[in-house]
Short mmCIF file of the C-alpha atoms (twelve columns), coordinates in Angstrom:
data_MODEL
# 
_entry.id   MODEL 
# 
loop_
_atom_site.group_PDB 
_atom_site.id 
_atom_site.type_symbol 
_atom_site.label_atom_id 
_atom_site.label_alt_id 
_atom_site.label_comp_id 
_atom_site.label_asym_id 
_atom_site.label_seq_id 
_atom_site.Cartn_x 
_atom_site.Cartn_y 
_atom_site.Cartn_z 
_atom_site.pdbx_PDB_model_num 
ATOM 1   C CA . MET A 1   152.837 40.255 3.899  1 
ATOM 2   C CA . LYS A 2   150.548 37.268 3.477  1 
ATOM 3   C CA . THR A 3   147.056 37.294 4.977  1 
ATOM 4   C CA . LEU A 4   146.869 35.452 8.292  1 
ATOM 5   C CA . PRO A 5   144.826 32.241 8.176  1 
ATOM 6   C CA . LEU A 6   142.991 33.586 11.239 1 
ATOM 7   C CA . ASN A 7   141.973 36.638 9.228  1 
ATOM 8   C CA . LYS A 8   140.772 34.372 6.408  1 
ATOM 9   C CA . ARG A 9   138.474 32.750 8.969  1 
ATOM 10  C CA . GLY A 10  137.022 36.116 9.952  1 
ATOM 11  C CA . ILE A 11  139.048 36.479 13.157 1 
ATOM 12  C CA . PRO A 12  140.497 40.030 13.186 1 
ATOM 13  C CA . ALA A 13  143.789 39.056 14.818 1 
ATOM 14  C CA . SER A 14  146.787 41.369 14.700 1 
ATOM 15  C CA . ARG A 15  149.990 40.304 12.923 1 
ATOM 16  C CA . LEU A 16  151.765 40.038 16.282 1 
ATOM 17  C CA . VAL A 17  150.537 38.437 19.508 1 
ATOM 18  C CA . LEU A 18  151.612 39.365 23.024 1 
ATOM 19  C CA . GLY A 19  152.594 36.290 25.004 1 
ATOM 20  C CA . CYS A 20  151.690 36.821 28.662 1 
ATOM 21  C CA . MET A 21  153.898 34.202 30.316 1 
ATOM 22  C CA . GLY A 22  155.971 36.933 31.981 1 
ATOM 23  C CA . LEU A 23  153.077 38.374 33.973 1 
ATOM 24  C CA . GLY A 24  152.564 37.573 37.642 1 
ATOM 25  C CA . GLY A 25  156.129 37.305 38.919 1 
ATOM 26  C CA . GLY A 26  157.620 33.942 39.873 1 
ATOM 27  C CA . TRP A 27  156.264 30.444 39.305 1 
ATOM 28  C CA . ASP A 28  155.126 30.133 42.901 1 
ATOM 29  C CA . ARG A 29  151.926 30.365 44.886 1 
ATOM 30  C CA . GLU A 30  152.456 33.872 46.249 1 
ATOM 31  C CA . ALA A 31  149.529 36.273 45.876 1 
ATOM 32  C CA . ILE A 32  149.695 38.723 42.994 1 
ATOM 33  C CA . THR A 33  150.792 42.214 43.982 1 
ATOM 34  C CA . LYS A 34  149.781 45.746 43.059 1 
ATOM 35  C CA . GLU A 35  153.121 46.156 41.311 1 
ATOM 36  C CA . GLN A 36  152.463 43.090 39.154 1 
ATOM 37  C CA . ILE A 37  149.049 44.460 38.219 1 
ATOM 38  C CA . LYS A 38  150.699 47.749 37.296 1 
ATOM 39  C CA . GLU A 39  153.178 45.838 35.122 1 
ATOM 40  C CA . GLY A 40  150.235 44.082 33.482 1 
ATOM 41  C CA . HIS A 41  148.585 47.373 32.608 1 
ATOM 42  C CA . ALA A 42  151.851 48.696 31.164 1 
ATOM 43  C CA . ALA A 43  152.402 45.607 29.016 1 
ATOM 44  C CA . VAL A 44  148.848 45.631 27.674 1 
ATOM 45  C CA . GLU A 45  149.006 49.347 26.905 1 
ATOM 46  C CA . ALA A 46  152.366 48.958 25.144 1 
ATOM 47  C CA . ALA A 47  150.941 46.129 23.023 1 
ATOM 48  C CA . LEU A 48  147.808 48.058 22.103 1 
ATOM 49  C CA . SER A 49  149.920 51.084 21.167 1 
ATOM 50  C CA . ILE A 50  151.682 49.130 18.389 1 
ATOM 51  C CA . GLY A 51  148.505 47.523 17.088 1 
ATOM 52  C CA . ILE A 52  148.520 44.208 18.959 1 
ATOM 53  C CA . ASN A 53  144.998 43.039 19.800 1 
ATOM 54  C CA . MET A 54  145.684 39.360 20.532 1 
ATOM 55  C CA . PHE A 55  146.950 38.031 23.865 1 
ATOM 56  C CA . ASP A 56  148.262 34.521 24.483 1 
ATOM 57  C CA . HIS A 57  148.013 32.744 27.853 1 
ATOM 58  C CA . ALA A 58  148.266 29.264 29.359 1 
ATOM 59  C CA . ASP A 59  146.778 27.978 32.574 1 
ATOM 60  C CA . ILE A 60  150.257 27.081 33.863 1 
ATOM 61  C CA . TYR A 61  151.949 30.450 33.267 1 
ATOM 62  C CA . THR A 62  153.346 31.546 36.640 1 
ATOM 63  C CA . ARG A 63  150.989 28.899 38.055 1 
ATOM 64  C CA . GLY A 64  147.890 30.805 36.999 1 
ATOM 65  C CA . LYS A 65  149.056 34.205 38.174 1 
ATOM 66  C CA . ALA A 66  149.592 35.514 34.635 1 
ATOM 67  C CA . GLU A 67  145.891 35.014 33.926 1 
ATOM 68  C CA . GLN A 68  144.990 36.510 37.296 1 
ATOM 69  C CA . VAL A 69  146.979 39.667 36.544 1 
ATOM 70  C CA . PHE A 70  145.455 39.949 33.088 1 
ATOM 71  C CA . GLY A 71  141.998 39.336 34.535 1 
ATOM 72  C CA . THR A 72  142.523 42.213 36.961 1 
ATOM 73  C CA . VAL A 73  143.535 44.456 34.058 1 
ATOM 74  C CA . LEU A 74  140.330 43.503 32.241 1 
ATOM 75  C CA . LYS A 75  138.265 44.127 35.358 1 
ATOM 76  C CA . GLU A 76  139.733 47.616 35.638 1 
ATOM 77  C CA . ARG A 77  139.333 48.207 31.889 1 
ATOM 78  C CA . PRO A 78  136.153 46.243 31.018 1 
ATOM 79  C CA . GLU A 79  135.810 47.884 27.616 1 
ATOM 80  C CA . LEU A 80  138.898 45.994 26.434 1 
ATOM 81  C CA . ARG A 81  137.341 42.534 26.386 1 
ATOM 82  C CA . GLU A 82  135.407 43.026 23.179 1 
ATOM 83  C CA . GLN A 83  138.364 44.808 21.565 1 
ATOM 84  C CA . ILE A 84  140.858 41.969 21.999 1 
ATOM 85  C CA . ILE A 85  141.293 38.287 21.171 1 
ATOM 86  C CA . LEU A 86  142.003 36.029 24.154 1 
ATOM 87  C CA . GLN A 87  143.821 32.756 23.633 1 
ATOM 88  C CA . SER A 88  144.866 30.307 26.332 1 
ATOM 89  C CA . LYS A 89  146.154 26.738 26.613 1 
ATOM 90  C CA . CYS A 90  145.611 23.707 28.797 1 
ATOM 91  C CA . GLY A 91  146.874 20.156 29.056 1 
ATOM 92  C CA . ILE A 92  150.007 20.439 31.217 1 
ATOM 93  C CA . LYS A 93  150.002 19.569 34.910 1 
ATOM 94  C CA . LEU A 94  152.925 21.182 36.714 1 
ATOM 95  C CA . ALA A 95  154.863 19.031 39.152 1 
ATOM 96  C CA . GLU A 96  153.841 19.474 42.764 1 
ATOM 97  C CA . PRO A 97  156.203 19.145 45.752 1 
ATOM 98  C CA . GLY A 98  157.401 15.553 45.922 1 
ATOM 99  C CA . GLU A 99  156.630 14.858 42.261 1 
ATOM 100 C CA . SER A 100 159.476 14.300 39.825 1 
ATOM 101 C CA . SER A 101 158.039 15.744 36.618 1 
ATOM 102 C CA . ASN A 102 155.333 17.687 34.866 1 
ATOM 103 C CA . VAL A 103 152.813 15.474 33.074 1 
ATOM 104 C CA . PHE A 104 150.323 16.004 30.261 1 
ATOM 105 C CA . ASP A 105 146.584 15.438 30.502 1 
ATOM 106 C CA . PHE A 106 144.106 15.632 27.613 1 
ATOM 107 C CA . SER A 107 141.349 13.809 29.473 1 
ATOM 108 C CA . LYS A 108 137.858 15.202 29.024 1 
ATOM 109 C CA . SER A 109 137.535 16.046 32.713 1 
ATOM 110 C CA . HIS A 110 140.872 17.860 32.835 1 
ATOM 111 C CA . ILE A 111 140.185 19.937 29.722 1 
ATOM 112 C CA . LEU A 112 136.768 20.987 31.007 1 
ATOM 113 C CA . SER A 113 137.974 21.866 34.503 1 
ATOM 114 C CA . SER A 114 141.003 23.696 33.085 1 
ATOM 115 C CA . VAL A 115 138.825 25.964 30.959 1 
ATOM 116 C CA . ASP A 116 136.647 26.776 33.950 1 
ATOM 117 C CA . GLY A 117 139.777 27.778 35.853 1 
ATOM 118 C CA . ILE A 118 141.090 29.865 32.963 1 
ATOM 119 C CA . LEU A 119 137.820 31.774 32.592 1 
ATOM 120 C CA . SER A 120 137.623 32.354 36.332 1 
ATOM 121 C CA . ARG A 121 141.135 33.785 36.525 1 
ATOM 122 C CA . LEU A 122 140.614 35.957 33.458 1 
ATOM 123 C CA . GLY A 123 137.184 37.067 34.634 1 
ATOM 124 C CA . ALA A 124 135.912 36.281 31.143 1 
ATOM 125 C CA . GLU A 125 132.782 34.553 29.891 1 
ATOM 126 C CA . TYR A 126 134.527 32.929 26.929 1 
ATOM 127 C CA . LEU A 127 137.869 32.313 25.224 1 
ATOM 128 C CA . ASP A 128 138.274 33.196 21.586 1 
ATOM 129 C CA . ILE A 129 140.737 30.317 21.113 1 
ATOM 130 C CA . LEU A 130 141.770 27.367 23.290 1 
ATOM 131 C CA . LEU A 131 144.972 25.476 22.455 1 
ATOM 132 C CA . LEU A 132 145.913 21.991 23.635 1 
ATOM 133 C CA . HIS A 133 149.353 22.754 25.029 1 
ATOM 134 C CA . ARG A 134 151.599 19.705 24.482 1 
ATOM 135 C CA . PRO A 135 150.820 16.254 23.053 1 
ATOM 136 C CA . ASP A 136 149.619 13.757 25.648 1 
ATOM 137 C CA . PRO A 137 150.771 10.195 24.787 1 
ATOM 138 C CA . LEU A 138 147.669 8.868  26.576 1 
ATOM 139 C CA . MET A 139 145.203 11.107 24.779 1 
ATOM 140 C CA . ASP A 140 141.980 9.529  23.573 1 
ATOM 141 C CA . PRO A 141 140.997 11.609 20.535 1 
ATOM 142 C CA . GLU A 142 137.329 10.727 20.964 1 
ATOM 143 C CA . ASP A 143 137.466 11.949 24.576 1 
ATOM 144 C CA . VAL A 144 139.122 15.184 23.425 1 
ATOM 145 C CA . GLY A 145 136.518 15.681 20.716 1 
ATOM 146 C CA . GLU A 146 133.692 15.330 23.236 1 
ATOM 147 C CA . ALA A 147 135.299 17.885 25.538 1 
ATOM 148 C CA . LEU A 148 135.704 20.420 22.751 1 
ATOM 149 C CA . GLN A 149 132.125 19.935 21.604 1 
ATOM 150 C CA . LEU A 150 130.853 20.626 25.117 1 
ATOM 151 C CA . LEU A 151 133.008 23.756 25.381 1 
ATOM 152 C CA . LYS A 152 131.710 25.005 22.040 1 
ATOM 153 C CA . GLN A 153 128.054 24.265 22.867 1 
ATOM 154 C CA . SER A 154 128.334 25.998 26.233 1 
ATOM 155 C CA . GLY A 155 129.781 29.121 24.637 1 
ATOM 156 C CA . LYS A 156 132.928 28.915 26.758 1 
ATOM 157 C CA . VAL A 157 135.280 28.572 23.758 1 
ATOM 158 C CA . ARG A 158 134.738 29.832 20.222 1 
ATOM 159 C CA . HIS A 159 137.671 28.220 18.397 1 
ATOM 160 C CA . PHE A 160 140.284 25.523 19.015 1 
ATOM 161 C CA . GLY A 161 143.898 24.825 18.168 1 
ATOM 162 C CA . VAL A 162 146.999 22.983 19.293 1 
ATOM 163 C CA . SER A 163 150.549 23.729 20.328 1 
ATOM 164 C CA . ASN A 164 153.774 21.812 19.658 1 
ATOM 165 C CA . MET A 165 152.074 19.183 17.485 1 
ATOM 166 C CA . SER A 166 152.973 17.322 14.303 1 
ATOM 167 C CA . GLN A 167 150.710 16.854 11.322 1 
ATOM 168 C CA . GLY A 168 149.934 13.276 12.370 1 
ATOM 169 C CA . GLN A 169 148.829 14.341 15.829 1 
ATOM 170 C CA . ILE A 170 146.656 17.103 14.405 1 
ATOM 171 C CA . LYS A 171 145.072 14.724 11.890 1 
ATOM 172 C CA . LEU A 172 144.273 12.182 14.613 1 
ATOM 173 C CA . LEU A 173 142.571 14.775 16.810 1 
ATOM 174 C CA . GLN A 174 140.741 16.330 13.870 1 
ATOM 175 C CA . ALA A 175 139.273 12.971 12.870 1 
ATOM 176 C CA . TYR A 176 137.341 12.911 16.160 1 
ATOM 177 C CA . SER A 177 136.433 16.570 16.442 1 
ATOM 178 C CA . GLU A 178 133.640 18.411 14.683 1 
ATOM 179 C CA . GLU A 179 135.444 21.678 15.420 1 
ATOM 180 C CA . PRO A 180 138.375 22.592 13.142 1 
ATOM 181 C CA . PHE A 181 141.797 23.090 14.695 1 
ATOM 182 C CA . ILE A 182 142.778 26.528 13.457 1 
ATOM 183 C CA . VAL A 183 146.128 27.179 15.201 1 
ATOM 184 C CA . ASN A 184 149.390 25.295 15.721 1 
ATOM 185 C CA . GLN A 185 151.869 27.124 17.948 1 
ATOM 186 C CA . LEU A 186 155.474 25.986 17.486 1 
ATOM 187 C CA . GLU A 187 158.864 27.204 18.666 1 
ATOM 188 C CA . MET A 188 160.207 29.115 15.668 1 
ATOM 189 C CA . SER A 189 162.942 31.724 15.552 1 
ATOM 190 C CA . LEU A 190 166.338 32.491 14.063 1 
ATOM 191 C CA . GLU A 191 167.721 30.226 16.789 1 
ATOM 192 C CA . LYS A 192 165.158 27.404 16.524 1 
ATOM 193 C CA . ILE A 193 165.224 26.571 12.821 1 
ATOM 194 C CA . TYR A 194 164.264 22.884 12.856 1 
ATOM 195 C CA . TRP A 195 161.144 23.730 10.866 1 
ATOM 196 C CA . LEU A 196 163.343 24.979 8.034  1 
ATOM 197 C CA . ASP A 197 166.131 22.443 8.325  1 
ATOM 198 C CA . SER A 198 163.570 19.639 8.018  1 
ATOM 199 C CA . VAL A 199 162.774 21.074 4.579  1 
ATOM 200 C CA . VAL A 200 166.295 21.494 3.207  1 
ATOM 201 C CA . SER A 201 167.629 18.252 4.713  1 
ATOM 202 C CA . VAL A 202 165.211 15.778 3.067  1 
ATOM 203 C CA . ASN A 203 167.059 12.752 1.650  1 
ATOM 204 C CA . GLN A 204 170.177 13.551 3.658  1 
ATOM 205 C CA . GLN A 205 171.680 12.069 6.799  1 
ATOM 206 C CA . ALA A 206 171.067 15.369 8.601  1 
ATOM 207 C CA . TRP A 207 167.299 14.871 8.170  1 
ATOM 208 C CA . ARG A 208 167.347 12.034 10.703 1 
ATOM 209 C CA . GLU A 209 168.478 14.484 13.368 1 
ATOM 210 C CA . GLN A 210 165.767 17.078 12.855 1 
ATOM 211 C CA . GLY A 211 163.299 17.786 15.636 1 
ATOM 212 C CA . MET A 212 160.398 18.803 13.383 1 
ATOM 213 C CA . PRO A 213 158.420 15.912 11.820 1 
ATOM 214 C CA . GLU A 214 158.336 16.132 8.047  1 
ATOM 215 C CA . GLY A 215 155.233 17.749 6.598  1 
ATOM 216 C CA . THR A 216 154.067 19.644 9.696  1 
ATOM 217 C CA . ILE A 217 154.443 23.116 8.190  1 
ATOM 218 C CA . GLU A 218 153.031 21.958 4.862  1 
ATOM 219 C CA . HIS A 219 149.977 20.383 6.512  1 
ATOM 220 C CA . CYS A 220 149.185 23.590 8.387  1 
ATOM 221 C CA . ARG A 221 149.429 25.589 5.194  1 
ATOM 222 C CA . LEU A 222 147.187 23.183 3.286  1 
ATOM 223 C CA . GLU A 223 144.537 23.152 6.011  1 
ATOM 224 C CA . ASN A 224 144.514 26.909 6.655  1 
ATOM 225 C CA . ILE A 225 145.898 26.386 10.178 1 
ATOM 226 C CA . GLN A 226 147.512 29.481 11.658 1 
ATOM 227 C CA . LEU A 227 151.180 28.894 12.432 1 
ATOM 228 C CA . GLN A 228 152.124 30.824 15.551 1 
ATOM 229 C CA . ALA A 229 155.768 31.153 16.586 1 
ATOM 230 C CA . TRP A 230 156.540 31.042 20.293 1 
ATOM 231 C CA . GLY A 231 159.948 32.311 21.372 1 
ATOM 232 C CA . PRO A 232 160.363 34.333 18.133 1 
ATOM 233 C CA . LEU A 233 162.844 36.778 19.694 1 
ATOM 234 C CA . ALA A 234 165.041 33.919 20.995 1 
ATOM 235 C CA . GLN A 235 165.218 35.642 24.385 1 
ATOM 236 C CA . GLY A 236 167.047 38.595 22.878 1 
ATOM 237 C CA . LYS A 237 170.051 36.673 21.523 1 
ATOM 238 C CA . TYR A 238 170.007 38.649 18.286 1 
ATOM 239 C CA . SER A 239 168.702 41.945 19.629 1 
ATOM 240 C CA . GLY A 240 171.061 43.136 22.316 1 
ATOM 241 C CA . ARG A 241 171.415 40.484 25.003 1 
ATOM 242 C CA . PRO A 242 175.009 39.902 26.212 1 
ATOM 243 C CA . LEU A 243 176.481 37.044 24.207 1 
ATOM 244 C CA . ASP A 244 179.126 35.755 26.600 1 
ATOM 245 C CA . GLY A 245 179.612 32.068 25.943 1 
ATOM 246 C CA . GLU A 246 177.473 31.994 22.809 1 
ATOM 247 C CA . SER A 247 178.573 30.280 19.598 1 
ATOM 248 C CA . GLU A 248 180.178 32.041 16.682 1 
ATOM 249 C CA . ALA A 249 176.979 31.442 14.684 1 
ATOM 250 C CA . VAL A 250 174.946 33.368 17.250 1 
ATOM 251 C CA . ARG A 251 177.491 36.189 17.383 1 
ATOM 252 C CA . SER A 252 177.744 36.570 13.613 1 
ATOM 253 C CA . THR A 253 173.970 36.420 13.203 1 
ATOM 254 C CA . ALA A 254 173.450 39.078 15.885 1 
ATOM 255 C CA . CYS A 255 175.949 41.273 14.049 1 
ATOM 256 C CA . LEU A 256 174.118 40.759 10.755 1 
ATOM 257 C CA . VAL A 257 170.789 41.594 12.418 1 
ATOM 258 C CA . ARG A 258 172.221 44.847 13.762 1 
ATOM 259 C CA . THR A 259 173.652 45.739 10.349 1 
ATOM 260 C CA . LEU A 260 170.306 45.177 8.637  1 
ATOM 261 C CA . ALA A 261 168.494 47.154 11.334 1 
ATOM 262 C CA . ASP A 262 170.848 50.110 10.814 1 
ATOM 263 C CA . GLU A 263 170.463 49.922 7.039  1 
ATOM 264 C CA . LYS A 264 166.677 49.863 7.245  1 
ATOM 265 C CA . GLY A 265 166.358 52.398 10.063 1 
ATOM 266 C CA . THR A 266 164.632 50.008 12.434 1 
ATOM 267 C CA . THR A 267 165.325 47.853 15.492 1 
ATOM 268 C CA . PRO A 268 166.989 44.429 15.740 1 
ATOM 269 C CA . GLU A 269 163.726 43.068 17.177 1 
ATOM 270 C CA . ALA A 270 161.865 44.166 14.057 1 
ATOM 271 C CA . ILE A 271 164.434 42.451 11.812 1 
ATOM 272 C CA . VAL A 272 164.215 39.182 13.747 1 
ATOM 273 C CA . LEU A 273 160.413 39.182 13.582 1 
ATOM 274 C CA . SER A 274 160.358 40.256 9.952  1 
ATOM 275 C CA . TRP A 275 162.570 37.278 9.099  1 
ATOM 276 C CA . LEU A 276 159.829 34.954 10.384 1 
ATOM 277 C CA . MET A 277 157.033 36.908 8.743  1 
ATOM 278 C CA . THR A 278 158.790 36.922 5.369  1 
ATOM 279 C CA . HIS A 279 158.081 33.198 5.125  1 
ATOM 280 C CA . PRO A 280 155.042 32.622 2.863  1 
ATOM 281 C CA . ALA A 281 153.209 30.596 5.543  1 
ATOM 282 C CA . ALA A 282 152.017 33.870 7.163  1 
ATOM 283 C CA . ILE A 283 153.582 33.030 10.533 1 
ATOM 284 C CA . GLN A 284 152.208 34.967 13.504 1 
ATOM 285 C CA . PRO A 285 154.947 35.667 16.091 1 
ATOM 286 C CA . VAL A 286 153.996 35.492 19.775 1 
ATOM 287 C CA . ILE A 287 156.418 37.874 21.444 1 
ATOM 288 C CA . GLY A 288 157.194 36.738 24.964 1 
ATOM 289 C CA . THR A 289 158.406 39.941 26.562 1 
ATOM 290 C CA . VAL A 290 156.182 42.047 28.812 1 
ATOM 291 C CA . ASN A 291 158.747 44.851 29.008 1 
ATOM 292 C CA . PRO A 292 157.074 47.914 27.421 1 
ATOM 293 C CA . LYS A 293 160.333 49.102 25.816 1 
ATOM 294 C CA . ARG A 294 160.945 45.752 24.153 1 
ATOM 295 C CA . ILE A 295 157.323 45.549 23.040 1 
ATOM 296 C CA . ALA A 296 157.663 49.002 21.480 1 
ATOM 297 C CA . ALA A 297 160.837 47.871 19.698 1 
ATOM 298 C CA . CYS A 298 158.758 45.334 17.777 1 
ATOM 299 C CA . GLU A 299 156.664 48.029 16.121 1 
ATOM 300 C CA . GLY A 300 156.749 48.054 12.344 1 
ATOM 301 C CA . ALA A 301 158.121 44.534 11.945 1 
ATOM 302 C CA . ASP A 302 155.190 43.670 9.702  1 
ATOM 303 C CA . LYS A 303 155.949 46.632 7.466  1 
ATOM 304 C CA . LEU A 304 159.533 45.594 6.710  1 
ATOM 305 C CA . THR A 305 160.598 43.861 3.535  1 
ATOM 306 C CA . LEU A 306 163.553 41.495 3.511  1 
ATOM 307 C CA . THR A 307 164.977 40.478 0.175  1 
ATOM 308 C CA . ARG A 308 165.454 36.804 -0.607 1 
ATOM 309 C CA . LYS A 309 169.213 37.302 -0.177 1 
ATOM 310 C CA . GLU A 310 168.800 39.004 3.200  1 
ATOM 311 C CA . TRP A 311 166.483 36.227 4.377  1 
ATOM 312 C CA . TYR A 312 168.901 33.499 3.294  1 
ATOM 313 C CA . ASP A 313 171.893 35.350 4.720  1 
ATOM 314 C CA . LEU A 314 170.234 35.309 8.133  1 
ATOM 315 C CA . TYR A 315 169.187 31.673 7.832  1 
ATOM 316 C CA . VAL A 316 172.598 30.415 6.754  1 
ATOM 317 C CA . SER A 317 174.329 32.519 9.399  1 
ATOM 318 C CA . SER A 318 172.106 31.029 12.077 1 
ATOM 319 C CA . ARG A 319 172.759 27.486 10.828 1 
ATOM 320 C CA . GLY A 320 176.470 28.045 11.124 1 
ATOM 321 C CA . VAL A 321 177.066 25.763 8.124  1 
ATOM 322 C CA . ARG A 322 176.449 26.272 4.430  1 
ATOM 323 C CA . LEU A 323 173.382 24.847 2.756  1 
ATOM 324 C CA . PRO A 324 173.793 21.606 0.776  1 
# 
């Protein structure tokens, strides 16, 4: 396996990250419960048991309750804070009653107030990494740069990154920020393969239909930006979820994943994650489950080796059409 760009920067991040979006119950304003706190402890313990030391949050996850649950876990296990890497995101405003849509906000005031809220809910003095969650069409890169500088100077955030951004958006923000952007979190999985199709479809009609701007992956690799994959397990489509109504490509790929898992004496989850980690960009999957059994099923994914043929067999099966 390739060395993570985060590790190259001296950040001792694990190969896998636990995504904490599932903590805290529903996306409502109900108070967190003792049962949800118990679930938080179980998820954290399951992650630690397979070597995960990095935890991914966002201020919007279950409307802040995910961070509240995690903060309670840290309060009850204070020794953990210095043993783990905390990452969270800001920049999305969830729709309130009577509003028609979520909106994005990269204003200086919103970024600063969001971080204060994140730290309060987590009960933490600082974040290891803050990501800007989704591109804001109205963002002023100079305004963003000032906000990040203040967060760095105050000690509230140690490093910065982005999520769901193209190379052009990253370059624009970087031009106005003294702090390097060290992470780009993108949706990447056997199901979401735009990042690969944009590579193999250059100079073809199919390229026009790709969702991933050309050069995004390459830019991150050139600039030592950690590529993180959100949704890497594709909500279990290839690792045991019922496939009623799914396409033939999904069904055949799930079958191939199971076959490879049996051959290698591992789990389908490990195969799916290993497929991402086989890519030479040193992708860091952010697993979104907080179910301890499913977390445990991911163990050893970084130790697997897929051959070039096995990797391409999975890719082509997922595409559902042959390569050009």
